[in-house]
N, CA, C and O atoms as a printed pandas DataFrame, in Angstrom:
     atom_number atom_name residue_name chain_id  residue_number  x_coord  y_coord  z_coord
0              1         N          MET        A               1  124.449  105.920   90.767
1              2        CA          MET        A               1  123.945  105.096   91.850
2              3         C          MET        A               1  122.437  104.940   91.649
3              4         O          MET        A               1  121.762  105.886   91.244
4              5         N          SER        A               2  121.917  103.764   91.928
5              6        CA          SER        A               2  120.486  103.518   91.746
6              7         C          SER        A               2  119.668  104.282   92.786
7              8         O          SER        A               2  120.156  104.637   93.858
8              9         N          GLU        A               3  118.415  104.518   92.432
9             10        CA          GLU        A               3  117.509  105.228   93.338
10            11         C          GLU        A               3  117.324  104.462   94.647
11            12         O          GLU        A               3  117.281  105.059   95.723
12            13         N          ALA        A               4  117.215  103.147   94.548
13            14        CA          ALA        A               4  117.030  102.324   95.749
14            15         C          ALA        A               4  118.243  102.422   96.675
15            16         O          ALA        A               4  118.103  102.545   97.892
16            17         N          LYS        A               5  119.421  102.367   96.083
17            18        CA          LYS        A               5  120.636  102.427   96.896
18            19         C          LYS        A               5  120.768  103.797   97.563
19            20         O          LYS        A               5  121.151  103.885   98.730
20            21         N          GLU        A               6  120.455  104.853   96.836
21            22        CA          GLU        A               6  120.506  106.197   97.413
22            23         C          GLU        A               6  119.519  106.334   98.560
23            24         O          GLU        A               6  119.845  106.919   99.593
24            25         N          ALA        A               7  118.309  105.798   98.388
25            26        CA          ALA        A               7  117.306  105.862   99.450
26            27         C          ALA        A               7  117.765  105.080  100.678
27            28         O          ALA        A               7  117.591  105.538  101.807
28            29         N          ALA        A               8  118.351  103.902  100.461
29            30        CA          ALA        A               8  118.840  103.085  101.575
30            31         C          ALA        A               8  119.940  103.813  102.344
31            32         O          ALA        A               8  119.950  103.810  103.574
32            33         N          ILE        A               9  120.849  104.425  101.626
33            34        CA          ILE        A               9  121.940  105.164  102.274
34            35         C          ILE        A               9  121.386  106.317  103.094
35            36         O          ILE        A               9  121.840  106.563  104.212
36            37         N          LYS        A              10  120.402  107.027  102.540
37            38        CA          LYS        A              10  119.801  108.155  103.258
38            39         C          LYS        A              10  119.123  107.671  104.537
39            40         O          LYS        A              10  119.261  108.286  105.595
40            41         N          ILE        A              11  118.388  106.563  104.432
41            42        CA          ILE        A              11  117.711  106.010  105.611
42            43         C          ILE        A              11  118.727  105.646  106.681
43            44         O          ILE        A              11  118.549  105.983  107.851
44            45         N          ILE        A              12  119.784  104.962  106.287
45            46        CA          ILE        A              12  120.806  104.523  107.249
46            47         C          ILE        A              12  121.509  105.716  107.886
47            48         O          ILE        A              12  121.772  105.714  109.089
48            49         N          ARG        A              13  121.809  106.717  107.097
49            50        CA          ARG        A              13  122.464  107.924  107.652
50            51         C          ARG        A              13  121.592  108.619  108.687
51            52         O          ARG        A              13  122.107  109.218  109.631
52            53         N          ASN        A              14  120.268  108.542  108.516
53            54        CA          ASN        A              14  119.361  109.233  109.433
54            55         C          ASN        A              14  119.043  108.438  110.698
55            56         O          ASN        A              14  118.402  108.959  111.611
56            57         N          LEU        A              15  119.481  107.197  110.758
57            58        CA          LEU        A              15  119.261  106.395  111.951
58            59         C          LEU        A              15  120.276  106.775  113.033
59            60         O          LEU        A              15  121.379  107.226  112.722
60            61         N          PRO        A              16  119.908  106.594  114.287
61            62        CA          PRO        A              16  120.862  106.883  115.367
62            63         C          PRO        A              16  122.067  105.931  115.309
63            64         O          PRO        A              16  121.975  104.838  114.751
64            65         N          ASP        A              17  123.165  106.346  115.875
65            66        CA          ASP        A              17  124.387  105.541  115.853
66            67         C          ASP        A              17  124.211  104.175  116.500
67            68         O          ASP        A              17  124.901  103.222  116.137
68            69         N          GLN        A              18  123.296  104.074  117.453
69            70        CA          GLN        A              18  123.090  102.795  118.138
70            71         C          GLN        A              18  122.073  101.897  117.435
71            72         O          GLN        A              18  121.650  100.893  118.008
72            73         N          ALA        A              19  121.673  102.232  116.212
73            74        CA          ALA        A              19  120.701  101.419  115.463
74            75         C          ALA        A              19  121.217   99.998  115.264
75            76         O          ALA        A              19  122.398   99.774  115.001
76            77         N          THR        A              20  120.302   99.055  115.396
77            78        CA          THR        A              20  120.653   97.638  115.215
78            79         C          THR        A              20  120.351   97.215  113.779
79            80         O          THR        A              20  119.771   97.972  113.000
80            81         N          TRP        A              21  120.758   95.987  113.448
81            82        CA          TRP        A              21  120.416   95.439  112.134
82            83         C          TRP        A              21  118.906   95.395  111.964
83            84         O          TRP        A              21  118.380   95.688  110.890
84            85         N          ASP        A              22  118.212   95.026  113.039
85            86        CA          ASP        A              22  116.748   94.966  112.982
86            87         C          ASP        A              22  116.145   96.341  112.693
87            88         O          ASP        A              22  115.191   96.455  111.924
88            89         N          ASP        A              23  116.703   97.381  113.310
89            90        CA          ASP        A              23  116.227   98.743  113.055
90            91         C          ASP        A              23  116.406   99.116  111.581
91            92         O          ASP        A              23  115.512   99.686  110.955
92            93         N          ILE        A              24  117.559   98.786  111.054
93            94        CA          ILE        A              24  117.865   99.107  109.655
94            95         C          ILE        A              24  116.919   98.352  108.726
95            96         O          ILE        A              24  116.334   98.938  107.815
96            97         N          MET        A              25  116.775   97.062  108.960
97            98        CA          MET        A              25  115.912   96.248  108.109
98            99         C          MET        A              25  114.456   96.717  108.175
99           100         O          MET        A              25  113.763   96.753  107.158
100          101         N          TYR        A              26  114.001   97.073  109.369
101          102        CA          TYR        A              26  112.629   97.545  109.525
102          103         C          TYR        A              26  112.405   98.829  108.725
103          104         O          TYR        A              26  111.405   98.958  108.019
104          105         N          GLN        A              27  113.327   99.765  108.837
105          106        CA          GLN        A              27  113.183  101.028  108.117
106          107         C          GLN        A              27  113.188  100.823  106.605
107          108         O          GLN        A              27  112.423  101.467  105.887
108          109         N          LEU        A              28  114.038   99.936  106.127
109          110        CA          LEU        A              28  114.070   99.643  104.689
110          111         C          LEU        A              28  112.778   98.965  104.250
111          112         O          LEU        A              28  112.257   99.261  103.175
112          113         N          TYR        A              29  112.262   98.067  105.064
113          114        CA          TYR        A              29  111.008   97.372  104.770
114          115         C          TYR        A              29  109.850   98.370  104.682
115          116         O          TYR        A              29  109.045   98.318  103.752
116          117         N          VAL        A              30  109.776   99.271  105.654
117          118        CA          VAL        A              30  108.701  100.264  105.669
118          119         C          VAL        A              30  108.795  101.158  104.437
119          120         O          VAL        A              30  107.781  101.448  103.803
120          121         N          LYS        A              31  109.986  101.589  104.101
121          122        CA          LYS        A              31  110.178  102.442  102.919
122          123         C          LYS        A              31  109.678  101.733  101.667
123          124         O          LYS        A              31  108.976  102.336  100.855
124          125         N          GLU        A              32  110.026  100.472  101.503
125          126        CA          GLU        A              32  109.599   99.705  100.332
126          127         C          GLU        A              32  108.079   99.588  100.286
127          128         O          GLU        A              32  107.473   99.796   99.235
128          129         N          LYS        A              33  107.461   99.257  101.415
129          130        CA          LYS        A              33  106.012   99.083  101.455
130          131         C          LYS        A              33  105.279  100.391  101.180
131          132         O          LYS        A              33  104.257  100.390  100.494
132          133         N          VAL        A              34  105.780  101.496  101.699
133          134        CA          VAL        A              34  105.150  102.793  101.440
134          135         C          VAL        A              34  105.239  103.131   99.956
135          136         O          VAL        A              34  104.259  103.581   99.363
136          137         N          GLU        A              35  106.394  102.921   99.358
137          138        CA          GLU        A              35  106.551  103.214   97.930
138          139         C          GLU        A              35  105.637  102.335   97.077
139          140         O          GLU        A              35  105.024  102.821   96.127
140          141         N          LEU        A              36  105.541  101.048   97.406
141          142        CA          LEU        A              36  104.651  100.155   96.667
142          143         C          LEU        A              36  103.190  100.584   96.816
143          144         O          LEU        A              36  102.416  100.524   95.860
144          145         N          SER        A              37  102.829  101.011   98.006
145          146        CA          SER        A              37  101.459  101.452   98.251
146          147         C          SER        A              37  101.139  102.731   97.487
147          148         O          SER        A              37  100.042  102.874   96.946
148          149         N          LEU        A              38  102.081  103.649   97.442
149          150        CA          LEU        A              38  101.864  104.889   96.693
150          151         C          LEU        A              38  101.708  104.610   95.204
151          152         O          LEU        A              38  100.865  105.214   94.542
152          153         N          LYS        A              39  102.514  103.702   94.681
153          154        CA          LYS        A              39  102.392  103.335   93.263
154          155         C          LYS        A              39  101.046  102.679   92.987
155          156         O          LYS        A              39  100.427  102.944   91.957
156          157         N          ALA        A              40  100.595  101.835   93.890
157          158        CA          ALA        A              40   99.290  101.190   93.721
158          159         C          ALA        A              40   98.180  102.236   93.728
159          160         O          ALA        A              40   97.256  102.171   92.917
160          161         N          ALA        A              41   98.269  103.191   94.635
161          162        CA          ALA        A              41   97.256  104.243   94.711
162          163         C          ALA        A              41   97.252  105.089   93.441
163          164         O          ALA        A              41   96.191  105.433   92.920
164          165         N          GLU        A              42   98.428  105.417   92.954
165          166        CA          GLU        A              42   98.529  106.201   91.723
166          167         C          GLU        A              42   97.938  105.442   90.540
167          168         O          GLU        A              42   97.399  106.049   89.614
168          169         N          GLY        A              43   98.040  104.120   90.572
169          170        CA          GLY        A              43   97.508  103.282   89.503
170          171         C          GLY        A              43   96.043  102.933   89.689
171          172         O          GLY        A              43   95.480  102.155   88.919
172          173         N          GLY        A              44   95.426  103.509   90.711
173          174        CA          GLY        A              44   94.012  103.254   90.952
174          175         C          GLY        A              44   93.714  101.920   91.595
175          176         O          GLY        A              44   92.558  101.500   91.645
176          177         N          LYS        A              45   94.733  101.249   92.087
177          178        CA          LYS        A              45   94.551   99.936   92.710
178          179         C          LYS        A              45   94.300  100.110   94.206
179          180         O          LYS        A              45   95.113   99.721   95.044
180          181         N          VAL        A              46   93.151  100.706   94.511
181          182        CA          VAL        A              46   92.788  100.967   95.904
182          183         C          VAL        A              46   91.340  100.569   96.131
183          184         O          VAL        A              46   90.578  100.414   95.176
184          185         N          TYR        A              47   90.961  100.403   97.377
185          186        CA          TYR        A              47   89.595  100.101   97.769
186          187         C          TYR        A              47   89.055  101.266   98.580
187          188         O          TYR        A              47   89.780  101.884   99.360
188          189         N          SER        A              48   87.780  101.559   98.389
189          190        CA          SER        A              48   87.143  102.588   99.203
190          191         C          SER        A              48   86.930  102.042  100.609
191          192         O          SER        A              48   87.037  100.839  100.847
192          193         N          HIS        A              49   86.631  102.935  101.524
193          194        CA          HIS        A              49   86.373  102.537  102.904
194          195         C          HIS        A              49   85.195  101.566  102.956
195          196         O          HIS        A              49   85.241  100.573  103.683
196          197         N          GLU        A              50   84.146  101.847  102.193
197          198        CA          GLU        A              50   82.974  100.974  102.160
198          199         C          GLU        A              50   83.320   99.585  101.617
199          200         O          GLU        A              50   82.842   98.580  102.142
200          201         N          GLU        A              51   84.144   99.524  100.575
201          202        CA          GLU        A              51   84.545   98.229  100.015
202          203         C          GLU        A              51   85.310   97.397  101.041
203          204         O          GLU        A              51   85.099   96.189  101.155
204          205         N          VAL        A              52   86.175   98.037  101.764
205          206        CA          VAL        A              52   86.957   97.327  102.787
206          207         C          VAL        A              52   86.036   96.831  103.897
207          208         O          VAL        A              52   86.144   95.684  104.330
208          209         N          LYS        A              53   85.138   97.687  104.355
209          210        CA          LYS        A              53   84.192   97.278  105.391
210          211         C          LYS        A              53   83.389   96.063  104.936
211          212         O          LYS        A              53   83.232   95.102  105.690
212          213         N          ASN        A              54   82.886   96.103  103.714
213          214        CA          ASN        A              54   82.092   94.990  103.207
214          215         C          ASN        A              54   82.920   93.712  103.112
215          216         O          ASN        A              54   82.424   92.634  103.438
216          217         N          ARG        A              55   84.152   93.814  102.677
217          218        CA          ARG        A              55   85.007   92.629  102.563
218          219         C          ARG        A              55   85.301   92.033  103.937
219          220         O          ARG        A              55   85.302   90.813  104.101
220          221         N          VAL        A              56   85.547   92.882  104.909
221          222        CA          VAL        A              56   85.889   92.390  106.251
222          223         C          VAL        A              56   84.661   91.816  106.940
223          224         O          VAL        A              56   84.735   90.757  107.562
224          225         N          LEU        A              57   83.546   92.502  106.834
225          226        CA          LEU        A              57   82.348   92.080  107.562
226          227         C          LEU        A              57   81.667   90.864  106.921
227          228         O          LEU        A              57   80.923   90.144  107.587
228          229         N          ASN        A              58   81.920   90.640  105.635
229          230        CA          ASN        A              58   81.268   89.535  104.956
230          231         C          ASN        A              58   82.123   88.267  104.908
231          232         O          ASN        A              58   81.808   87.337  104.166
232          233         N          LYS        A              59   83.171   88.224  105.671
233          234        CA          LYS        A              59   84.020   87.025  105.679
234          235         C          LYS        A              59   83.705   86.174  106.858
235          236         O          LYS        A              59   84.314   85.120  107.039
């Protein structure tokens, strides 16, 4: 079984029985975004706090 499918099954199993489709989709979306963000951080694709402040304030 693929890693993604195993993670999805684990997420769904941990949701309450009354979880809606929206709840399931949201949890899967968050999991994907967190994993992508961690990979970006590991690859050095991050901005310092000062860089972010400068980008936001200079727009």
